[in-house]
N, C-alpha and C positions, 0 to 999 in steps of 0.2 A: 413245548412250553417256552414261553418268552423269559429271558433273562432278567436279572433286576435291573442292569443297565438299560434295556430296551424299555422296561416298565418305568424308569426314572425319566428317561428321554421324553416318552409319550405323555407322562404327567406333567412334565415341565414344559411341554409343547401346547397343553391344553388350553390355558388362558390365553396364549397368542390366537391360537385357531378360533376360540369363542369370540375374541376381539374381531378378528378378520371376518368371521360369519356374520357379525353384526353390522358390517359396513355395506353401503350400497353395493349391488353385484359387480357394477363396472369398475369400482375404485382401484382393484387390485390390478385388473387387466390394464388400466389406463396409467397406473404408476408402473407397471413392468414394461410397458411398450414405451414409456417416456424415458425410462432408464436405458432401455435398449437403445433408443434413438439417441441420447446424450452420449452413452458410450460408443455408439459406432461412429458418430460424427466428430467427437473430441479424441485427440491424441493426449498422451501423456497421462498423468495422475488422475485427471478428471474421468476420463474415458475408462480408466482402469477401475477405479472405484465404482462407477456406475455399473459396469459389467459384472463386477464381483458381487455386488449388492444382488443383482439378478441370479447369478450362479449360486450364491448362497441360499436364497429363497428358494429355487427350483430344487436345489440339492436336499434342502430341508424337507420340502414336500416328498421328494423321492424316498429319502429314508423313513418318513412317516408311512409311506403306502408299499415299501418293500415287501413285508410278508404277505401282502395280498396280490401281488403282481406274478404274472407267468414270466418265464425266462426272457421271451422276446422283448415285451414291454420294458422289462429291466434293463435289457441292453441298450434299447433305442434312448430311453431317458437318461441313462448314464452317459451315453454319447452326446445327448443334447447339453448335459451339464459341462462335459469336457470340452464342447465347441465352444461354450460361452467363455471358459476359462482360458481357453487358447486365444480367443479373440481379445480378451482382457490383457493378456501378457503382450500379444501383439501391438494393442494400442498402446501399451505403457512403453514399448521399446521404440516405437516411431515419434 
């Protein structure tokens, strides 16, 4: 059974997901690839912010899909989020 915190998280995420679903299919992909490019090309605060936006978005999607995932996909997706966060910190420190 889902906790009230989980239900609240899903309920608050629903309008955002509906908005994203209404966008043209390639929009989210183009924005994420653009942010990744900006984040990996720029050092300092700009690269950090761009990569953290990407990490936040994919982390949010990971949390939403968490109950449905098997252990291996959970691990791989968590590692992907952590890799983006580490990249953001490295870009910030350089």
